[in-house]
C-alpha positions as CSV (number, residue, x, y, z in Angstrom):
1,M,-18.7,17.4,44.1
2,P,-18.4,21.0,45.2
3,H,-21.7,22.6,46.8
4,P,-23.0,24.9,44.8
5,V,-22.4,29.0,45.0
6,S,-24.5,31.9,44.9
7,F,-23.3,34.4,42.5
8,T,-26.0,36.6,42.3
9,L,-25.0,39.4,45.1
10,A,-21.4,39.5,43.6
11,I,-22.5,39.6,39.9
12,E,-24.8,42.2,41.0
13,N,-22.2,44.7,42.7
14,T,-20.0,44.0,39.9
15,P,-19.7,46.6,37.0
16,P,-19.6,44.6,33.4
17,I,-15.8,45.3,32.4
18,M,-16.3,44.4,28.4
19,P,-19.2,44.5,26.4
20,F,-20.8,41.0,26.9
21,S,-24.0,40.2,25.5
22,P,-25.8,37.2,27.2
23,E,-28.0,37.5,23.9
24,E,-25.1,37.0,21.2
25,A,-23.5,34.2,23.5
26,N,-26.9,32.2,23.3
27,G,-27.1,33.1,19.3
28,L,-23.1,31.4,19.3
29,F,-24.2,28.7,21.2
30,D,-27.4,28.2,18.9
31,K,-24.9,28.2,15.7
32,L,-22.8,25.8,16.7
33,P,-24.6,22.8,14.3
34,S,-24.2,25.4,11.8
35,F,-20.0,25.8,12.5
36,A,-20.1,21.9,12.4
37,A,-21.3,21.9,8.7
38,T,-19.3,24.6,7.1
39,R,-16.4,22.7,8.4
40,L,-18.2,19.2,7.0
41,Q,-18.2,21.4,4.1
42,E,-14.6,22.7,3.5
43,I,-12.7,19.3,4.8
44,T,-15.1,16.7,2.2
45,G,-14.6,18.9,-0.7
46,M,-10.7,18.8,0.0
47,A,-10.5,15.0,1.1
48,Q,-12.8,13.0,-1.2
49,P,-10.1,10.6,-2.3
50,Y,-9.8,9.6,1.3
51,I,-13.5,9.9,1.8
52,E,-14.4,7.4,-1.3
53,V,-12.0,4.7,-0.5
54,T,-12.7,4.6,3.6
55,D,-16.4,4.2,2.1
56,R,-15.2,1.3,-0.6
57,Y,-12.8,-0.6,2.3
58,A,-16.2,-0.4,5.0
59,R,-18.4,-1.5,2.5
60,L,-15.8,-4.5,1.9
61,V,-15.9,-5.3,5.4
62,S,-19.5,-4.9,6.0
63,R,-19.8,-7.9,3.1
64,L,-18.0,-9.9,4.5
65,V,-19.7,-9.1,8.2
66,N,-22.9,-10.3,6.2
67,L,-21.5,-13.1,4.7
68,L,-20.8,-14.5,8.1
69,G,-23.5,-13.7,9.5
70,H,-24.8,-16.6,7.6
71,N,-22.5,-19.2,9.0
72,S,-21.7,-20.2,12.5
73,P,-18.5,-20.0,13.9
74,N,-17.0,-22.8,13.8
75,S,-14.3,-22.4,16.8
76,T,-13.7,-20.2,19.7
77,Q,-10.9,-18.4,17.4
78,D,-14.0,-17.8,15.2
79,S,-15.6,-16.1,17.5
80,V,-13.4,-14.1,18.9
81,V,-12.6,-12.8,15.5
82,R,-16.0,-12.1,14.4
83,D,-16.5,-10.2,17.8
84,L,-13.3,-8.1,17.4
85,M,-13.7,-7.6,14.0
86,A,-17.0,-5.7,14.8
87,D,-15.6,-3.9,17.3
88,V,-13.2,-2.0,15.4
89,F,-15.6,-1.6,12.2
90,D,-17.7,0.7,14.7
91,F,-14.9,2.9,16.3
92,L,-13.5,3.2,12.5
93,Y,-16.6,4.1,11.1
94,E,-17.6,6.6,14.2
95,A,-14.5,8.1,13.8
96,K,-14.2,8.9,10.0
97,T,-17.3,11.2,10.8
98,L,-15.0,13.2,13.3
99,I,-12.3,13.4,11.1
100,I,-13.6,14.8,8.0
101,G,-15.7,17.2,10.4
102,G,-12.8,18.9,11.3
103,K,-13.3,17.4,15.0
104,L,-9.7,15.3,15.3
105,T,-9.3,15.5,19.6
106,I,-12.4,13.9,19.6
107,A,-11.6,11.2,17.2
108,Y,-8.6,10.6,18.4
109,P,-9.6,7.9,21.8
110,L,-11.7,6.5,19.2
111,A,-8.9,5.6,16.7
112,R,-7.0,4.1,19.7
113,R,-10.0,1.8,21.0
114,A,-10.1,0.8,17.1
115,Y,-6.2,-0.2,17.0
116,E,-6.1,-1.8,20.2
117,S,-9.1,-4.3,19.0
118,L,-7.2,-4.5,15.5
119,S,-4.1,-5.4,16.9
120,L,-5.5,-7.9,19.2
121,L,-8.1,-9.3,16.6
122,C,-4.9,-9.6,14.6
123,L,-2.7,-11.9,16.9
124,C,-5.7,-13.8,17.5
125,A,-6.5,-14.8,13.8
126,L,-2.7,-15.7,13.4
127,D,-2.7,-17.8,16.6
128,G,-5.7,-19.5,17.7
129,T,-4.0,-19.7,21.7
130,W,-4.4,-16.4,22.1
131,A,-8.3,-16.1,21.3
132,E,-8.8,-18.5,23.6
133,K,-6.7,-17.0,26.5
134,W,-9.1,-13.7,25.5
135,Q,-12.4,-15.7,25.1
136,N,-11.5,-17.1,29.0
137,G,-11.0,-13.4,30.4
138,K,-7.5,-13.1,30.1
139,E,-6.5,-9.2,30.1
140,I,-3.9,-8.8,26.8
141,S,-2.0,-6.2,27.2
142,N,-0.7,-4.1,23.7
143,G,2.7,-4.7,24.9
144,D,1.9,-8.0,24.5
145,V,0.4,-8.3,21.6
146,R,3.0,-6.1,19.8
147,R,5.7,-8.3,21.2
148,N,3.8,-11.6,20.1
149,L,2.4,-10.1,16.7
150,A,6.6,-9.3,16.2
151,K,7.3,-13.0,16.6
152,H,5.2,-14.4,14.0
153,P,6.2,-14.7,10.8
154,M,3.3,-13.2,9.2
155,G,2.9,-10.2,12.3
156,E,4.0,-7.0,11.9
157,P,7.5,-5.0,12.8
158,E,6.9,-4.1,16.5
159,S,8.5,-0.8,15.9
160,E,6.1,0.2,13.7
161,L,3.3,-1.2,15.8
162,K,4.8,0.9,19.0
163,E,5.2,4.3,16.7
164,L,0.8,3.8,16.1
165,Y,0.6,3.1,19.5
166,N,2.5,6.4,20.9
167,F,1.1,8.3,18.4
168,F,-2.5,7.3,19.6
169,C,-1.8,7.8,23.4
170,T,-0.1,11.2,22.8
171,A,-3.3,12.0,21.1
172,T,-5.6,10.2,23.7
173,H,-4.4,12.2,26.7
174,P,-4.3,15.4,27.2
175,N,-1.2,17.3,26.8
176,R,-0.3,20.9,25.8
177,E,0.7,19.4,22.1
178,M,-2.3,18.1,21.1
179,I,-4.6,20.5,22.9
180,A,-5.0,23.5,20.7
181,A,-4.2,27.4,22.5
182,R,-7.4,29.1,21.0
183,R,-6.4,32.4,22.4
184,L,-9.8,33.2,24.0
185,G,-9.5,36.6,25.0
186,E,-6.6,37.0,23.0
187,G,-8.4,38.4,19.8
188,N,-10.8,35.3,20.1
189,E,-14.3,36.1,21.7
190,Y,-15.6,32.7,21.2
191,V,-13.5,29.7,20.1
192,L,-16.2,26.3,20.9
193,G,-16.9,23.7,18.3
194,M,-15.3,23.8,14.9
195,I,-15.6,28.0,14.6
196,G,-11.9,27.8,14.3
197,M,-11.0,26.2,11.1
198,P,-8.4,23.4,12.1
199,E,-5.0,22.8,10.9
200,L,-4.8,20.9,7.6
201,Y,-2.0,19.3,8.4
202,Y,-3.2,17.7,11.0
203,I,-6.5,16.6,9.2
204,V,-4.4,14.7,6.1
205,D,-2.3,12.9,8.6
206,Y,-4.8,11.6,10.5
207,C,-6.5,10.4,7.2
208,A,-4.0,8.4,6.4
209,K,-3.6,6.9,10.0
210,H,-7.3,6.2,9.6
211,L,-6.9,4.6,6.0
212,E,-4.2,2.7,7.2
213,L,-6.1,0.9,10.1
214,L,-9.2,0.3,7.5
215,H,-6.6,-1.4,5.1
216,W,-5.2,-3.4,7.8
217,L,-8.5,-4.9,9.2
218,T,-9.4,-5.7,5.6
219,L,-5.8,-7.3,5.3
220,A,-6.6,-9.7,8.0
221,T,-10.2,-10.5,8.0
222,T,-10.0,-11.2,4.3
223,Y,-7.2,-13.6,4.8
224,F,-9.1,-15.0,8.1
225,Y,-12.1,-15.8,6.4
226,I,-10.7,-16.5,3.0
227,E,-12.1,-19.8,1.9
228,K,-15.2,-19.0,2.8
229,I,-15.2,-15.8,0.3
230,M,-14.1,-18.1,-2.4
231,N,-17.0,-20.7,-1.9
232,Q,-19.8,-18.5,-0.8
233,D,-18.4,-14.9,-2.6
234,P,-15.9,-15.5,-5.9
235,T,-16.7,-11.7,-6.6
236,Y,-15.8,-10.3,-3.9
237,L,-11.8,-10.7,-4.4
238,K,-11.8,-8.6,-7.8
239,E,-13.2,-5.8,-5.3
240,Y,-10.9,-6.8,-3.0
241,D,-7.8,-6.2,-5.3
242,E,-9.5,-3.1,-6.7
243,V,-9.9,-1.3,-3.5
244,I,-6.7,-2.6,-2.0
245,K,-5.2,-0.9,-5.1
246,E,-6.9,2.2,-4.7
247,G,-5.9,2.3,-1.1
248,K,-2.6,2.4,-2.1
249,D,-2.7,5.5,-4.4
250,V,-4.9,7.1,-1.8
251,K,-2.4,6.5,1.4
252,K,0.8,8.3,-0.8
253,W,-1.2,10.8,-2.1
254,L,-2.2,11.7,1.6
255,V,1.2,10.8,2.7
256,E,3.2,13.2,-0.5
257,N,1.0,16.1,0.8
258,L,2.4,16.2,4.3
259,P,5.6,17.5,4.5
260,N,4.6,20.4,2.2
261,L,1.5,20.6,4.9
262,R,3.8,20.3,7.6
263,D,6.6,23.6,6.4
264,E,3.1,25.7,6.1
265,A,2.0,24.7,9.8
266,L,5.7,25.4,11.3
267,A,6.4,28.8,9.3
268,I,2.3,29.9,10.9
269,Y,4.3,28.8,14.0
270,A,7.6,30.6,13.2
271,N,5.3,33.6,13.0
272,G,3.6,33.6,16.5
273,G,0.2,32.2,14.3
274,L,0.0,28.9,16.4
275,R,1.1,28.4,20.2
276,T,1.9,24.4,19.4
277,K,4.3,23.1,17.1
278,P,3.2,20.6,14.4
279,F,4.5,17.1,15.6
280,D,5.4,14.7,13.5
281,G,3.0,12.3,12.5
């Protein structure tokens, strides 16, 4: 780390060039929680169907976790799936709060982590040999996971997995496309926290992707533990069918709104209101 530098003398001999107030600056910092609360209230009102269905998915997974807590694992594969299931849930649960708070750039790394654990969970659930390898400390890249899931009759197309992986990679690493141009000093005097309204296109796109991950988690874990569910919690399956149907309807609603929202964002971009051109989600 660089050594601390004293700026006292330079500050004393430099006249202010702008009408800046330390008291105002401190006041703005103190308002950060209220900015966040305002954004949360606004987005919650717009995204209620997404919020409700993701709560239902998460509640169903939580119910299955509790069921498994009353049953000992019967294999290494079972133990691995349980660990990955809990890991994915925790990341998706925290990401949702950030999404509906408009804090997308902070939520992206959580979703990427959830995606990587979830795809590994699916591979281990379909093929116990991979669970054994992972339990024994083998490093399994997401590329290996995607290729082997694509080979399995019940796996996922590699192109779709790669598309989602590429999105989360792009969103996770600093780059000009994903880091918003905040125009600090170019019309905006303060840009921290949620003082600025995030572009609705990105919020809806991320809601759709987050919902897709929860849907995938619920399908994979329900399939893997179907015998225990049927024997110990048969009413689970009725709730499962309802949630899956509702999830598909909400995903359709989100996706259908994306083209119009993208067109609006592109129009703002063309008129100079955005520096960064909206990407295809």
